[in-house]
N, C-alpha and C positions, 0 to 999 in steps of 0.2 A: 557298587551295588545300590539299587534304588527300588523303592516300592511305594504303593499308595495305601492310605488308611482312610476309610470312609468315616466322616464325622457327623453325618446327618444334615438335614436342611440343605441338601444339594452341595455340601462342601466336602472337599477332599484334602487330606494332608499329604504332602509329598515329603518323603524321607530319603535323603541321599547320604550314603556313607562315604566319607572322604579320608579313609585311613585311620590310624590310631595316634594318640598323643605320644610322642617319643619318650616322655618322662613318666606319665602315669600308666600308659598302655591302654587307656580307655578309648573307645571308639569315638571318632569325631563325626558328627552328623549335621547336615544342613536341613532345615525344615522350611516348608512353604505351604500356606493354605490357599486353596483356590476354590472358586465356585464354578458349577457347571456339570456336565456329564462326565462319566469316567473317561470317555474318549478325549474330551477336551483337557481333562487333568493329565492324561498320559502325554498329550502333545506338549503341555507346559513342562512336564517332567523331563521330556526328551531335550527340550531347549535348555533347561536348567543343567542337565548333565553335560551338554555340549559346552556351556559357559564355564562350568567347573573344570572340565578337561582342558579347555584352552586358556584358563587363567583369567578370563574376563568377568567371572562372577564376583559380585560385591554383596556381602552380607548386608541385609537391610539395616541392621543395627550399626553398621560401620559406614553406611552410605552418607555422603555429604550433600549439601545443597548443590555444589558444582556437579556431582555425579547425576543428580536428578535433572538439572537443567540441560546437561549435555544429552542425556538419554531422551528427554522430552523433545529436544530440537531434532534429533536424528530419527527417532521412532515415530513421532507424531507430526511435528511441524513440516519437516522436509517433504513427506509424501502427501500432505493435505493442504498446505498453503500455497499461494502464488509465490513464484521464485523471489519476487521483490519483497514480499512480506516476510518470507523466511530469512532473507539476508538482513532485513531490518531487525528482526527478533534476535538473530545470531549476533549481530553487532552489539545490541544493547546488553545481551547476556554476557558476552565475552569482555566487553570494555567497562561495564558498569556493575552488573549484579555479581558476577563471579569474583572479581577482585575484592569486594567488600563482604560478601556473604558466603562465598564458595567453600571456605574451610569449615564452616559450621556443620556439625553432624545433623542430619535431617531430623532425627529424634529430639535434638536439642534446640531446634529453631523456635524462637519465641516471638510474640508480637513486639517486644521491646527492640529486638534486632531490626525488624522492619521499620519501626518508628525512627530509630537512630539512622537507618539508611536514608529515609526520606529527608530527615532534617539536614543530614550532611550534603545530600545532593542539591537541596534547595539553597544551601548557603555557599557551598564551594564545589559544585559538581561538574563545572566545565572542564573539557579536556582539549581545548584549542589554544592553550597557553595564555588564556585570558582569565582574569580574576572574576569571581562571582559564581552564582549558582545556576542550575538549570531552571527552566520555567515550570510552573505548577503543572501545565499540560504534559510536559515531557516526563516529569516525575510520576504523574498519574499513569502514563503509558508503561513506565517501568513496573509500577505496582500491579497493573493488569497482567503483564507478562509473567511476573513471579507468581501471582495468584493462579493463573492458568496452569503453570507447571506443577504447582502444589496439588491442584485438583486432579491432574493426571496421576501424580504420585498416590493420591488417595484411592483412585480407581484401581491402581496396581497393588493396593493394600500395603504401601510402604510407610504410611503414617495415617493417623485416624482423623485429624482435623486440620483445618486451614488457618494458621495464625495470621495470614494476610487479611482474612475477612474481619478480624477484630479491629484492625487499623483502618481508619478512614483515609482514603487517598486524597491528595490535594485537589481542590476544585478546578475543573477545566476552565481555562481562560476563553472568553468569547473573542474569536479572531476579528481583527479590524479589517473589514472588507475594503479593498482598494480597487479603483478602476480609473480609466481615462475619460474625461469629458470630450466633447466634439473637437474642441481646440487641441487637446492633448493627442487625439487620434491623428489629426492633420499634421501635427508637429512630428510625431514619430515616423509617419509615412514619408514626410518630406526629407527628414534626416537619413532615412534608410534607403532612399532612392539609389539605384545602381548597385546595391548590395544584394547578396543571395537572400537575405532574410526579409527583404521588402515585400515580396509576393506572399511569403509565409504570414507576415503580420496582417496583411490585407485580408487573406482568406480566414485567418483565425478570428479576427474581429467580426467578419461577416457571417461566420458559421457557429462560433462558440465551441468549436471542437477542442478537445484536450490535446496536449502535446503529443502523447503517444498515438492518439487517433489520427492526428495530422501526419505524423511520420510513418504510420502504418497504412495510410490510404493508397490504394492502387488504382491504376487507370481503368481497369475493368469494372470498378465500382463507381465510376464517374459517368453520369449521363449528361453530356453537354447539351444535347438537343432537348431533353426533358427537364433540364436544369435541376438535377438531383444528385446527391452523393449518398452512398450506403456505407454506414459505419459497421464493419464486421470484425475488425481486429485492431490491435494497438501495438506499436513498437515499444520495446522495453529493454533496457540494458541490464544484464544480470552478470554479477561477478563470476569469472571463470567460464562464462558461456558466451559473452559478447552480446550482440543485439539479437533479440528473439521477437517473434510475433505471436501474440496471444489473443484469445477471444476476449471480448468485453466481460468485465466482472459480473454485471447484472443483465437481465433480459432487457431492461429499459435502455441500457447503454447501446445495445444493438438497434440502430435506428436509421431512418431515412430523413435527410435534411434537404429542403428546397433551397437552392442558391439563386442569387441575384444575377442579372445580366452582366453586372460589373465583374462578379466572380467568374462567370463563364469566360469572359474576355481574358482575365488574368490566367486562368487555367489553360486556355488555348495558347497563350504566350509561353507558358512554361513548357507545354508539350512541344511546341515548335523549337524551342531552345534545345530540348533534349534530343529531338530528331536530328537537328543540325550537329550537335555534339557527337552523337553516335556515328554519323557519316564522316565527320572530321577525324575521329579517332580510329575509324574502320574497325570498331570493336563491337561485335554482335552480342557480347555478354555485358555490354554497358547497361547499367540499371537492370540487372537480371531479375530483380523482383518486381519490375514494372511499377515502381513507386512514383507518386506525384511529386513528392519532395525527396530528392536525393542529392548527394554532393555533386559538384561539377564533374567529377571523374566517374560518376555512376555508383559510388559506394553508398551503403546505407548510412543515414545520418545518425551520429551519436546524439541522443537526446540532451546530454549535458553540454555538448558543443553548441547546440542550438540555443540553449539557455544562456550560455556565455555571450553569444552573439547578440542576443536580445539585451542583456545587461549593459553592454557597451552602448547600444542605441538609446536605451532608457536613461543612462547616465548623461549622455551627450544632450538629450532632449530636456534634461532637468527633472526627470522622474526616477531617481535612483531607487526608490522604494517600491516601484511598480514591478511586480514579478511577471514572468512570461504567462503564468496561469491566470494572471489578472486580466489578460485579454479576453478570457472567457467571461469574467465578471463584467467587463466593459460591454461585451456583446449583449448580455442579459439586461444590464442597466439601461443601455441606449434604447433597446426595444420596449422595455416596460415604461420608461419615461416618455416614449413616443405614443403610448396608448395601446400597444399590442397586448392582447389578452394573455394573462399569465399561463394559461393552459398551453398556448402555442409555444411560449418560451420554455416551459417544462419539457415539452416534446423535443424541441431543438437541442436542449442541453442533455437530454437523456436521464432526467431525474425520475426516480421511481414513482413519486407522487407530487401533486401540486403543493402540498404543505411544505416540502423541502424547498421548493422554489420561492414561495412566499416568505418563509422564515429567513432564507439566505439573503433575499433582496428586499427586506422589510423597509430599508431606507427609501425605497421608491414609493411605497404604499401611500404615505401621506399626500404625495403629489398626485397620485391617481385618484385619491378621495376628493381632492380639491377640483380636479378636472371633471370628475363625475358630477359634482354639485353644480359646476358652472355650465356643463352641457344640459343639465336638467332645466336650468334657467332659460336656456335657448329653446328647449322643447315645450316647456309649460311655464308661461309667464303669469304673474299675479296681476289681476285687473281689478 
């Protein structure tokens, strides 16, 4: 049996009877206060009754940090976040937060618990069988995830305040930007000749496209005659789903990139190879997604496989610390150091605003300042 009691100020108390105490004979009741209309309160009451009947109801006073994190992941993160972000949040929650904080009752969670968690993770938080702690940036990310879950709990009236807000997260480390100079570009292209990734490297350096954008590019979005490519989707590997194609995260990521004559020739070569392969295999479903970059047998490329291929080339070329994503930084750095206007670079990279571009590639700005001063000398000389 369940009923509502109006409390005023738009609040309703839900009262659900769940039998009697076998010893005292007193009625056992569950209480929950909600805000909104009577109809909304009735909907919450119906869900509460279902949870009690199915045994999935957890009394707020008995709810643990693990209960909250799991509910937040499934009820909020899964339907609202990108699959890759959801997987990342889930991994951090299950491998880090729950093992250390999960058993604590939500009502008992204090700032000291969070402070101790951060200290432990910074000192000995690695889980790859290596000694040492996690980076301040990583621990800051853990803090953000925990705080967001607690805020979700506050909205559900499971607790009143957020102990994570009392504790200062470790400062985020400024990432060291890495890129290849012209000599480095020539070296990796030379070493990769004859391999699948050779054309990929060339196009990546010439366009600044992200890995997912490269692997999601289809031939119908390539205009060889007009020398343009349209970025409208990205390939992404999601656990339990395989490779999926998703729309760009932001409006600015969806863009049109002008390509050089050299890139046009490379793309023509790739297209010719694919046509020959399709005829040789006599398989009309070869490269069924019409991708510019696919495996030799026509399958969709696994992004992680492409990264491993790059790592082997980078290692052999003497650049073991240069990541595949750093080809994007190489593209921007080479353009800016050649005097190309930052606005053009911003548009090619798909940055939301030019400030992001200038801040990211600030190492090039002093060079641009010197070149500007020297050009003015040539324009206006002192007599």
